[in-house]
All heavy atoms as an XYZ file, in Angstrom:
890
protein
N     100.968    122.893     92.256
C     101.961    121.992     92.833
C     101.444    120.557     92.854
O     102.217    119.634     92.719
C     102.313    122.466     94.252
C     103.371    121.632     94.933
S     105.014    121.675     94.229
C     105.617    123.179     94.887
N     100.106    120.386     92.969
C      99.566    119.030     92.999
C      99.940    118.235     91.767
O     100.244    117.059     91.859
C      98.046    119.053     93.169
C      97.646    119.097     94.627
O      98.468    118.862     95.498
N      96.397    119.395     94.878
N      99.914    118.872     90.614
C     100.260    118.170     89.386
C     101.690    117.631     89.464
O     101.941    116.499     89.081
C     100.110    119.109     88.197
O     100.547    118.469     87.029
N     102.602    118.432     89.964
C     103.990    117.996     90.094
C     104.105    116.845     91.090
O     104.774    115.849     90.825
C     104.885    119.161     90.525
C     106.347    118.828     90.755
C     106.990    118.317     89.478
C     107.087    120.045     91.266
N     103.429    116.966     92.218
C     103.481    115.907     93.224
C     102.855    114.621     92.685
O     103.352    113.523     92.956
C     102.791    116.359     94.509
C     103.404    117.594     95.194
C     102.614    117.968     96.437
C     104.865    117.381     95.522
N     101.782    114.752     91.910
C     101.160    113.577     91.294
C     102.115    112.933     90.292
O     102.208    111.709     90.213
C      99.856    113.969     90.600
C      98.749    114.329     91.555
C      97.548    114.986     90.869
O      97.496    115.012     89.614
O      96.670    115.477     91.584
N     102.823    113.756     89.533
C     103.778    113.227     88.560
C     104.907    112.475     89.260
O     105.348    111.419     88.790
C     104.370    114.355     87.720
C     103.404    114.948     86.733
C     104.051    116.084     85.960
O     105.144    115.924     85.429
N     103.377    117.215     85.895
N     105.368    113.015     90.386
C     106.429    112.359     91.152
C     105.953    110.986     91.616
O     106.649    109.984     91.456
C     106.870    113.243     92.339
C     107.661    114.448     91.827
C     107.695    112.440     93.344
C     107.972    115.491     92.888
N     104.745    110.942     92.165
C     104.208    109.676     92.664
C     104.009    108.680     91.523
O     104.385    107.506     91.635
C     102.881    109.914     93.385
C     102.303    108.654     93.986
C     101.047    108.940     94.772
C     100.494    107.671     95.391
N      99.325    107.945     96.227
N     103.446    109.130     90.396
C     103.231    108.235     89.257
C     104.555    107.688     88.736
O     104.653    106.514     88.380
C     102.494    108.973     88.133
C     101.027    109.159     88.408
C     100.361    109.897     87.257
C      98.905    110.198     87.583
N      98.258    110.938     86.492
N     105.576    108.528     88.692
C     106.880    108.088     88.214
C     107.473    107.043     89.152
O     108.020    106.027     88.716
C     107.824    109.288     88.069
C     109.215    108.942     87.637
C     109.261    108.404     86.228
N     110.656    108.158     85.863
C     111.040    107.392     84.891
N     110.161    106.816     84.113
N     112.309    107.213     84.644
N     107.350    107.279     90.457
C     107.869    106.315     91.440
C     107.168    104.970     91.276
O     107.808    103.915     91.238
C     107.678    106.839     92.873
C     108.127    105.839     93.943
C     107.866    106.347     95.338
N     106.498    106.678     95.611
C     105.532    105.788     95.899
N     105.794    104.494     95.912
N     104.310    106.184     96.172
N     105.854    105.010     91.114
C     105.080    103.775     90.959
C     105.444    103.084     89.647
O     105.581    101.859     89.592
C     103.571    104.077     91.066
C     103.238    104.482     92.513
C     102.734    102.890     90.618
C     101.846    105.049     92.702
N     105.631    103.873     88.575
C     106.007    103.297     87.281
C     107.352    102.574     87.365
O     107.572    101.577     86.678
C     106.051    104.385     86.210
N     108.241    103.084     88.211
C     109.550    102.449     88.400
C     109.492    101.310     89.419
O     110.516    100.716     89.754
C     110.591    103.485     88.842
C     110.974    104.527     87.800
C     111.876    105.589     88.419
C     111.637    103.887     86.600
N     108.275    101.046     89.930
C     108.043     99.981     90.916
C     108.871    100.191     92.186
O     109.448     99.257     92.734
C     108.310     98.609     90.298
C     107.366     98.308     89.162
C     107.614     96.956     88.571
C     106.522     96.676     87.588
N     106.775     96.416     86.296
N     108.912    101.443     92.616
C     109.639    101.797     93.828
C     108.652    102.091     94.940
O     107.565    102.623     94.706
C     110.501    103.035     93.590
C     111.608    102.909     92.554
C     112.225    104.267     92.279
C     112.663    101.922     93.019
N     109.044    101.775     96.149
C     108.256    102.134     97.324
C     108.820    103.429     97.888
O     109.951    103.812     97.593
C     108.331    101.020     98.370
C     107.717     99.729     97.872
C     107.786     98.657     98.925
C     107.150     97.396     98.363
N     107.184     96.317     99.315
N     108.031    104.092     98.717
C     108.511    105.337     99.318
C     109.801    105.087    100.098
O     110.707    105.918    100.079
C     107.432    105.937    100.225
C     106.273    106.500     99.450
C     105.201    107.066    100.350
O     105.060    106.683    101.510
N     104.415    107.985     99.807
N     109.904    103.945    100.721
C     111.109    103.608    101.485
C     112.338    103.533    100.578
O     113.442    103.884    100.999
C     110.910    102.281    102.225
C     112.113    101.833    102.988
N     112.520    102.457    104.135
C     113.017    100.847    102.738
C     113.623    101.870    104.586
N     113.940    100.887    103.755
N     112.153    103.104     99.327
C     113.280    103.002     98.388
C     113.921    104.354     98.113
O     115.095    104.430     97.767
C     112.822    102.377     97.071
C     112.303    100.961     97.244
O     112.813    100.243     98.129
O     111.380    100.573     96.492
N     113.153    105.404     98.251
C     113.678    106.734     97.962
C     114.745    107.139     98.969
O     115.617    107.943     98.656
C     112.545    107.756     97.924
C     111.556    107.502     96.790
S     112.325    107.338     95.162
C     112.869    109.007     94.899
N     114.695    106.571    100.164
C     115.722    106.866    101.162
C     117.096    106.460    100.612
O     118.070    107.201    100.731
C     115.437    106.131    102.465
C     116.467    106.362    103.546
S     116.072    105.589    105.122
C     116.192    103.868    104.713
N     117.158    105.294     99.998
C     118.425    104.817     99.455
C     118.835    105.595     98.212
O     120.012    105.777     97.939
C     118.321    103.327     99.119
C     117.982    102.415    100.289
C     117.722    100.997     99.804
C     119.091    102.437    101.323
N     117.860    106.059     97.442
C     118.156    106.740     96.181
C     118.524    108.203     96.368
O     119.343    108.724     95.619
C     116.970    106.635     95.240
C     116.813    105.246     94.682
C     115.632    105.179     93.736
N     115.729    103.956     92.975
C     115.918    103.902     91.668
N     115.994    105.002     90.969
N     116.015    102.753     91.065
N     117.871    108.895     97.294
C     118.114    110.334     97.412
C     118.513    110.779     98.815
O     118.805    111.943     99.016
C     116.895    111.157     96.938
C     116.618    110.923     95.476
C     115.671    110.881     97.757
N     118.513    109.869     99.773
C     118.994    110.218    101.104
C     118.006    110.955    101.983
O     118.416    111.672    102.896
N     116.703    110.800    101.715
C     115.717    111.372    102.638
C     114.895    110.234    103.212
O     114.716    109.193    102.564
C     114.807    112.432    101.963
C     114.000    111.839    100.818
C     115.613    113.613    101.464
C     113.023    112.820    100.194
N     114.421    110.412    104.427
C     113.696    109.337    105.091
C     112.354    109.083    104.408
O     111.844    109.925    103.662
C     113.458    109.692    106.559
O     112.492    110.721    106.658
N     111.803    107.909    104.689
C     110.496    107.562    104.137
C     109.458    108.576    104.565
O     108.614    109.001    103.771
C     110.072    106.164    104.573
C     108.734    105.729    103.947
C     108.165    104.466    104.574
N     107.963    104.566    105.997
C     106.933    105.175    106.585
N     106.015    105.773    105.883
N     106.826    105.203    107.892
N     109.512    109.023    105.829
C     108.551    110.003    106.327
C     108.663    111.322    105.574
O     107.655    111.927    105.220
C     108.736    110.240    107.839
C     108.361    109.058    108.693
C     109.504    108.058    108.857
O     110.605    108.225    108.303
N     109.261    106.995    109.600
N     109.897    111.771    105.336
C     110.088    113.019    104.588
C     109.557    112.877    103.166
O     108.888    113.768    102.647
C     111.573    113.394    104.525
C     112.142    113.893    105.817
C     113.645    114.080    105.704
O     114.366    113.156    105.335
N     114.097    115.283    106.004
N     109.845    111.738    102.550
C     109.392    111.529    101.181
C     107.868    111.411    101.136
O     107.220    111.967    100.251
C     110.038    110.288    100.561
C     109.676    110.163     99.114
C     110.344    110.912     98.154
C     108.622    109.355     98.706
C     109.976    110.849     96.822
C     108.252    109.286     97.384
C     108.933    110.036     96.449
O     108.554    109.978     95.139
N     107.293    110.726    102.101
C     105.834    110.577    102.165
C     105.175    111.949    102.296
O     104.186    112.249    101.636
C     105.463    109.687    103.357
C     103.999    109.389    103.479
C     103.710    108.487    104.670
O     104.415    108.533    105.689
N     102.695    107.665    104.549
N     105.744    112.802    103.128
C     105.229    114.160    103.308
C     105.332    114.951    101.999
O     104.412    115.666    101.626
C     106.003    114.871    104.423
C     105.347    116.121    104.931
C     106.057    116.734    106.147
N     106.569    115.744    107.077
C     107.861    115.626    107.418
N     108.770    116.440    106.921
N     108.250    114.696    108.260
N     106.432    114.778    101.298
C     106.618    115.474    100.024
C     105.544    115.058     99.030
O     104.935    115.892     98.381
C     108.004    115.156     99.456
C     108.362    115.820     98.137
C     109.826    116.168     98.139
C     108.032    114.954     96.956
N     105.280    113.756     98.907
C     104.280    113.273     97.958
C     102.868    113.694     98.347
O     102.049    113.970     97.482
C     104.327    111.745     97.852
C     105.211    111.242     96.762
C     105.048    109.739     96.514
O     104.064    109.117     96.970
O     105.933    109.191     95.851
N     102.583    113.735     99.623
C     101.200    113.992    100.041
C     100.841    115.471    100.051
O      99.766    115.853     99.608
C     100.933    113.379    101.416
O     101.705    114.037    102.404
N     101.698    116.295    100.569
C     101.341    117.717    100.681
C     102.570    118.618    100.620
O     102.533    119.762    101.054
C     100.591    117.971    101.978
C     101.432    117.716    103.228
C     100.657    117.996    104.502
N     101.522    117.963    105.640
C     101.892    116.856    106.278
N     101.459    115.694    105.874
N     102.687    116.926    107.317
N     103.612    118.093    100.092
C     104.905    118.753    100.159
C     104.986    120.108     99.497
O     104.243    120.443     98.597
N     105.912    120.863    100.004
C     106.314    122.129     99.425
C     107.841    122.078     99.386
O     108.513    122.775    100.136
C     105.805    123.285    100.271
C     106.057    124.616     99.613
O     106.457    124.692     98.462
N     105.860    125.686    100.359
N     108.367    121.205     98.518
C     109.806    120.935     98.559
C     110.639    122.097     98.038
O     110.190    122.876     97.203
C     109.952    119.720     97.646
C     108.807    119.818     96.714
C     107.690    120.444     97.488
N     111.852    122.176     98.556
C     112.819    123.130     98.031
C     113.297    122.628     96.682
O     113.181    121.448     96.352
C     114.007    123.249     98.990
C     113.639    123.760    100.361
C     114.847    123.935    101.243
N     115.891    122.937    100.985
C     116.756    122.510    101.867
N     116.737    122.967    103.083
N     117.666    121.626    101.552
N     113.846    123.532     95.901
C     114.317    123.179     94.564
C     115.385    122.098     94.623
O     115.363    121.143     93.837
C     114.838    124.415     93.834
C     115.319    124.186     92.409
C     114.226    123.583     91.545
C     115.815    125.490     91.813
N     116.319    122.192     95.561
C     117.368    121.178     95.634
C     116.798    119.808     95.989
O     117.277    118.782     95.511
C     118.503    121.589     96.576
C     118.061    121.821     98.011
O     116.872    122.106     98.236
O     118.910    121.720     98.908
N     115.733    119.782     96.800
C     115.075    118.515     97.123
C     114.402    117.947     95.878
O     114.491    116.750     95.599
C     114.045    118.699     98.246
O     114.696    119.236     99.403
C     113.370    117.390     98.611
N     113.728    118.804     95.116
C     113.093    118.356     93.874
C     114.125    117.785     92.906
O     113.880    116.775     92.244
C     112.352    119.506     93.197
C     110.955    119.806     93.698
C     110.403    121.034     92.991
C     110.038    118.621     93.506
N     115.276    118.434     92.812
C     116.328    117.947     91.919
C     116.831    116.579     92.364
O     117.059    115.694     91.539
C     117.478    118.953     91.847
C     117.114    120.204     91.078
C     118.184    121.277     91.116
O     118.989    121.320     92.085
O     118.218    122.095     90.178
N     116.988    116.370     93.675
C     117.408    115.067     94.195
C     116.367    113.997     93.891
O     116.702    112.888     93.464
C     117.625    115.142     95.710
C     118.916    115.758     96.198
C     118.901    115.899     97.718
C     120.103    114.920     95.759
N     115.098    114.325     94.123
C     114.019    113.372     93.881
C     113.955    113.028     92.392
O     113.827    111.862     92.016
C     112.668    113.920     94.400
C     111.510    113.080     93.918
C     112.673    113.980     95.925
N     114.064    114.030     91.543
C     114.042    113.782     90.097
C     115.174    112.843     89.698
O     114.970    111.895     88.939
C     114.137    115.103     89.331
N     116.346    113.086     90.224
C     117.490    112.228     89.911
C     117.230    110.801     90.391
O     117.517    109.838     89.685
C     118.753    112.794     90.556
C     120.018    112.119     90.127
C     121.237    112.836     90.685
C     122.499    112.233     90.131
N     123.682    112.955     90.574
N     116.654    110.665     91.582
C     116.329    109.345     92.120
C     115.272    108.629     91.302
O     115.198    107.398     91.294
N     114.453    109.389     90.587
C     113.405    108.813     89.749
C     113.830    108.747     88.276
O     112.991    108.567     87.393
C     112.117    109.636     89.890
C     111.476    109.611     91.274
C     110.312    110.585     91.344
C     111.033    108.203     91.641
N     115.123    108.928     88.031
C     115.675    108.909     86.665
C     114.900    109.876     85.770
O     114.443    109.534     84.686
C     115.638    107.494     86.086
C     116.470    106.503     86.864
C     116.389    105.134     86.258
C     117.176    104.146     87.099
N     117.081    102.790     86.568
N     114.746    111.098     86.261
C     113.991    112.134     85.562
C     114.754    113.448     85.608
O     115.761    113.564     86.293
C     112.623    112.327     86.223
O     111.881    111.134     86.192
N     114.235    114.427     84.893
C     114.807    115.766     84.869
C     113.710    116.783     85.134
O     112.572    116.596     84.708
C     115.427    116.076     83.504
C     116.666    115.284     83.182
C     117.872    115.668     84.021
O     117.977    116.846     84.432
O     118.707    114.790     84.269
N     114.059    117.858     85.804
C     113.152    118.981     85.980
C     113.367    119.948     84.833
O     114.506    120.253     84.493
C     113.428    119.713     87.299
C     113.159    118.951     88.584
C     113.583    119.796     89.779
C     111.701    118.587     88.691
N     112.279    120.416     84.239
C     112.375    121.367     83.142
C     111.358    122.478     83.340
O     110.250    122.228     83.801
C     112.067    120.689     81.799
C     112.983    119.581     81.342
C     112.430    118.943     80.071
C     114.364    120.131     81.060
N     111.739    123.681     82.967
C     110.794    124.783     82.882
C     110.445    124.928     81.409
O     111.314    125.130     80.575
C     111.408    126.078     83.409
C     111.640    126.142     84.907
C     112.324    127.458     85.273
C     110.339    126.017     85.656
N     109.173    124.833     81.106
C     108.717    124.904     79.724
C     107.874    126.154     79.571
O     106.887    126.329     80.295
C     107.891    123.664     79.355
C     108.731    122.403     79.567
C     107.371    123.754     77.924
C     107.934    121.130     79.484
N     108.239    127.032     78.649
C     107.401    128.217     78.424
C     105.977    127.786     78.058
O     105.790    126.835     77.298
C     108.082    128.928     77.246
C     109.472    128.390     77.223
C     109.397    126.997     77.763
N     104.992    128.490     78.606
C     103.599    128.114     78.374
C     103.260    128.060     76.898
O     102.509    127.191     76.452
C     102.651    129.075     79.091
C     102.642    128.876     80.577
C     101.689    129.827     81.276
O     101.336    130.872     80.746
N     101.272    129.452     82.477
N     103.818    128.983     76.114
C     103.483    128.997     74.691
C     104.077    127.793     73.956
O     103.695    127.497     72.837
C     103.921    130.309     74.026
C     105.408    130.549     74.017
C     105.944    131.263     75.259
O     105.192    131.433     76.244
O     107.124    131.643     75.238
N     105.008    127.073     74.577
C     105.620    125.900     73.955
C     105.110    124.593     74.565
O     105.478    123.513     74.115
C     107.149    125.941     74.097
C     107.791    127.158     73.486
C     107.601    127.185     71.992
C     108.307    128.385     71.388
N     108.197    128.426     69.952
N     104.262    124.671     75.577
C     103.813    123.481     76.294
C     103.120    122.482     75.377
O     103.413    121.283     75.420
C     102.883    123.874     77.449
C     102.372    122.711     78.303
C     103.531    121.957     78.933
C     101.429    123.229     79.372
N     102.213    122.932     74.525
C     101.506    122.003     73.639
C     102.471    121.297     72.692
O     102.310    120.110     72.410
C     100.403    122.725     72.864
C      99.229    123.078     73.755
O      98.993    122.433     74.771
N      98.504    124.110     73.382
N     103.472    122.000     72.203
C     104.454    121.388     71.310
C     105.259    120.317     72.048
O     105.508    119.232     71.511
C     105.380    122.448     70.731
N     105.653    120.605     73.273
C     106.406    119.629     74.065
C     105.538    118.416     74.361
O     105.974    117.264     74.212
C     106.935    120.268     75.372
C     107.510    119.220     76.303
C     107.981    121.327     75.058
N     104.294    118.644     74.747
C     103.385    117.527     75.032
C     103.163    116.674     73.787
O     103.086    115.445     73.877
C     102.057    118.045     75.586
C     102.131    118.677     76.979
C     100.782    119.269     77.360
C     102.604    117.681     78.026
N     103.071    117.311     72.624
C     102.886    116.567     71.380
C     104.103    115.694     71.083
O     103.965    114.530     70.688
C     102.619    117.522     70.223
N     105.292    116.240     71.286
C     106.515    115.462     71.064
C     106.566    114.286     72.034
O     106.879    113.155     71.644
C     107.775    116.346     71.214
C     109.037    115.506     71.271
C     107.848    117.347     70.076
N     106.229    114.528     73.292
C     106.242    113.451     74.281
C     105.200    112.393     73.956
O     105.441    111.198     74.116
C     106.026    114.012     75.684
C     107.152    114.891     76.218
C     106.766    115.502     77.556
C     108.444    114.114     76.334
N     104.024    112.807     73.487
C     102.977    111.859     73.114
C     103.423    111.021     71.923
O     103.219    109.806     71.897
C     101.683    112.592     72.798
N     104.053    111.650     70.931
C     104.564    110.907     69.781
C     105.611    109.905     70.218
O     105.637    108.770     69.749
C     105.169    111.848     68.741
C     104.116    112.616     67.963
O     102.919    112.249     68.052
O     104.485    113.587     67.282
N     106.486    110.309     71.128
C     107.530    109.424     71.623
C     106.909    108.255     72.380
O     107.325    107.120     72.224
C     108.500    110.199     72.524
C     109.700    109.362     72.914
O     110.267    108.690     72.028
O     110.072    109.369     74.104
N     105.886    108.525     73.184
C     105.225    107.466     73.940
C     104.554    106.476     72.995
O     104.608    105.270     73.212
C     104.202    108.053     74.908
N     103.936    106.968     71.936
C     103.291    106.077     70.973
C     104.314    105.215     70.252
O     104.085    104.037     70.007
C     102.485    106.883     69.955
C     101.191    107.497     70.478
C     100.551    108.357     69.394
C     100.221    106.424     70.937
N     105.447    105.793     69.916
C     106.446    105.018     69.173
C     107.107    103.965     70.057
O     107.550    102.943     69.558
C     107.502    105.935     68.565
O     108.286    106.529     69.571
N     107.154    104.203     71.375
C     107.787    103.224     72.246
C     106.801    102.222     72.813
O     107.191    101.168     73.262
C     108.529    103.903     73.418
O     107.590    104.673     74.168
C     109.662    104.765     72.926
N     105.499    102.529     72.781
C     104.516    101.609     73.348
C     103.564    101.063     72.302
O     102.635    100.367     72.628
C     103.680    102.295     74.443
O     102.983    103.397     73.861
C     104.538    102.743     75.605
N     103.803    101.389     71.047
C     102.926    100.928     69.977
C     103.012     99.428     69.807
O     103.814     98.747     70.433
N     102.172     98.875     68.936
C     102.193     97.427     68.721
C     103.557     96.967     68.219
O     104.194     97.637     67.425
C     101.113     97.190     67.672
C     100.683     98.525     67.188
C     101.214     99.558     68.120
N     103.961     95.838     68.698
C     105.278     95.306     68.353
C     105.152     94.378     67.156
O     105.026     93.175     67.301
C     105.852     94.578     69.561
O     107.019     93.922     69.221
N     105.183     94.946     65.972
C     105.059     94.139     64.759
C     106.350     94.194     63.961
O     106.336     94.060     62.757
C     103.895     94.646     63.884
O     104.148     96.014     63.557
C     102.576     94.513     64.608
N     107.442     94.423     64.633
C     108.721     94.509     63.942
C     109.071     95.953     63.675
O     108.373     96.869     64.097
N     110.157     96.167     62.938
C     110.586     97.539     62.682
C     109.569     98.271     61.812
O     108.911     97.680     60.970
C     111.920     97.383     61.959
C     112.105     95.933     61.685
C     111.052     95.169     62.400
N     109.478     99.555     62.047
C     108.550    100.377     61.279
C     109.018    100.440     59.839
O     110.217    100.544     59.578
C     108.480    101.774     61.877
N     108.075    100.370     58.899
C     108.488    100.454     57.500
C     109.053    101.824     57.198
O     108.560    102.830     57.687
C     107.186    100.207     56.730
C     106.092    100.495     57.694
C     106.644    100.245     59.058
N     110.097    101.854     56.370
C     110.704    103.124     55.987
C     109.969    103.653     54.773
O     109.647    102.889     53.861
C     112.181    102.927     55.674
C     112.964    102.523     56.894
C     114.427    102.458     56.602
C     115.157    102.054     57.866
N     116.564    102.047     57.733
N     109.702    104.958     54.743
C     109.022    105.511     53.579
C     109.926    105.402     52.360
O     111.141    105.471     52.463
C     108.770    106.973     53.959
C     109.735    107.263     55.047
C     110.015    105.958     55.736
N     109.298    105.222     51.198
C     110.100    105.140     49.984
C     110.693    106.507     49.696
O     110.064    107.525     49.912
C     109.245    104.663     48.815
O     108.209    105.594     48.596
N     111.923    106.504     49.228
C     112.608    107.759     48.959
C     112.972    107.809     47.486
O     113.435    106.824     46.926
C     113.864    107.864     49.832
C     113.522    107.882     51.298
C     114.775    107.939     52.165
O     115.872    107.741     51.685
N     114.602    108.211     53.426
N     112.747    108.944     46.883
C     113.082    109.097     45.481
C     114.089    110.224     45.346
O     114.004    111.222     46.038
C     111.831    109.435     44.644
O     111.262    110.628     45.168
C     110.826    108.311     44.694
N     115.040    110.062     44.431
C     116.030    111.107     44.213
C     116.858    111.326     45.462
O     117.436    110.422     46.017
N     116.858    112.575     45.916
C     117.596    112.900     47.141
C     116.931    112.202     48.331
O     115.738    112.004     48.368
C     117.578    114.401     47.394
C     118.381    115.195     46.438
C     118.413    116.620     46.936
C     118.421    117.613     45.818
N     118.321    118.961     46.285
N     117.744    111.874     49.303
C     117.214    111.250     50.502
C     116.355    112.253     51.245
O     116.763    113.389     51.479
C     118.390    110.795     51.380
C     118.024    109.700     52.322
C     119.252    109.144     53.003
O     120.176    108.694     52.309
O     119.273    109.179     54.231
N     115.130    111.842     51.615
C     114.246    112.742     52.347
C     114.760    112.887     53.767
O     115.264    111.947     54.352
C     112.824    112.188     52.370
C     112.186    112.154     51.014
C     110.797    111.546     51.071
O     110.393    110.997     52.088
N     110.063    111.667     49.995
N     114.599    114.084     54.316
C     115.062    114.352     55.670
C     113.954    115.006     56.452
O     113.265    115.880     55.951
C     116.286    115.262     55.632
O     116.658    115.601     56.943
N     113.778    114.572     57.670
C     112.787    115.146     58.563
C     113.544    115.794     59.713
O     113.962    115.105     60.634
C     111.831    114.063     59.064
C     110.767    114.632     59.973
O     110.796    115.801     60.345
N     109.810    113.804     60.356
N     113.750    117.119     59.664
C     114.552    117.764     60.706
C     113.960    117.576     62.096
O     114.690    117.506     63.066
C     114.579    119.236     60.302
C     113.649    119.398     59.168
C     113.261    118.041     58.679
N     112.634    117.465     62.206
C     112.015    117.270     63.516
C     112.383    115.904     64.075
O     112.588    115.752     65.275
C     110.498    117.432     63.427
C     109.752    117.478     64.754
C     110.299    118.600     65.634
C     108.283    117.670     64.538
N     112.513    114.897     63.206
C     112.908    113.566     63.664
C     114.358    113.577     64.129
O     114.723    112.880     65.067
C     112.716    112.548     62.563
N     115.197    114.379     63.466
C     116.597    114.463     63.854
C     116.766    115.222     65.169
O     117.619    114.900     65.970
C     117.422    115.165     62.774
C     117.436    114.367     61.477
O     117.248    113.133     61.538
O     117.619    114.987     60.419
N     115.966    116.254     65.373
C     116.047    117.083     66.576
C     114.634    117.491     66.980
O     114.141    118.541     66.576
C     116.899    118.322     66.317
C     117.077    119.179     67.568
O     116.629    118.758     68.652
O     117.653    120.272     67.448
N     113.923    116.652     67.785
C     112.529    116.944     68.126
C     112.355    118.216     68.946
O     111.260    118.728     69.049
C     112.078    115.709     68.902
C     113.327    115.075     69.393
C     114.397    115.424     68.399
N     113.425    118.753     69.518
C     113.314    119.957     70.348
C     113.586    121.221     69.533
O     113.507    122.321     70.050
C     114.282    119.876     71.528
C     114.061    118.636     72.320
C     114.859    117.540     72.354
C     112.943    118.327     73.145
N     114.311    116.579     73.152
C     113.133    117.032     73.657
C     111.786    119.009     73.504
C     112.227    116.418     74.494
C     110.882    118.391     74.353
C     111.111    117.115     74.830
N     113.885    121.051     68.243
C     114.218    122.180     67.386
C     113.087    123.193     67.368
O     111.940    122.880     67.131
C     114.473    121.670     65.967
C     114.771    122.765     64.980
C     114.963    122.201     63.578
O     114.811    121.018     63.357
N     115.292    123.046     62.660
N     113.427    124.437     67.648
C     112.471    125.532     67.571
C     111.533    125.664     68.745
O     110.677    126.541     68.760
N     111.646    124.833     69.761
C     110.692    124.893     70.875
C     110.884    126.127     71.750
O     109.941    126.590     72.369
C     110.786    123.643     71.737
C     110.189    122.400     71.091
C     110.365    121.199     72.004
C     108.727    122.591     70.777
N     112.082    126.653     71.825
C     112.321    127.801     72.697
C     112.336    129.119     71.948
O     112.552    130.157     72.534
C     113.632    127.620     73.458
C     113.642    126.431     74.403
C     115.008    126.301     75.073
C     112.559    126.551     75.455
N     112.104    129.092     70.679
C     112.074    130.321     69.901
C     112.891    130.159     68.636
O     113.541    129.140     68.418
N     112.839    131.160     67.833
C     113.493    131.065     66.535
C     114.974    131.375     66.593
O     115.718    130.993     65.711
C     112.798    132.006     65.551
C     111.361    131.571     65.305
C     110.688    132.454     64.281
O     111.364    132.855     63.320
O     109.506    132.750     64.455
N     115.456    132.087     67.606
C     116.863    132.499     67.685
C     117.643    131.576     68.601
O     118.271    132.018     69.541
C     116.971    133.929     68.188
C     116.311    134.899     67.237
O     116.273    134.660     66.042
N     115.784    135.986     67.776
N     117.631    130.307     68.334
C     118.330    129.357     69.210
C     119.738    129.132     68.743
O     120.056    128.930     67.654
C     117.592    128.030     69.242
C     116.238    128.199     69.864
C     115.464    126.895     69.842
O     115.969    125.900     70.359
O     114.378    126.889     69.303
């Protein structure tokens, strides 16, 4: 649970929000939110409210797919925080247009083959 609570706190800080701001976003007092971040054992509905207030989503990721999800998220983070030298060069294409199905749908195949 600590990892989840740490993620909640990091997300709040990344959004430059104070614990008091969460009262306005999700309707819980600063004390309740502070307790949740420090040692909380929140109910699922509370977690969903907090996630919404932090412009986030709760997801259950199968353990066997965790590395794939983390890799996709890392690639996304690199593409959005990489050096700003203008648009990325497009690879040269010969004949038929090349297609990268993973680029079109990065979540393809993450939950199994029968999706």
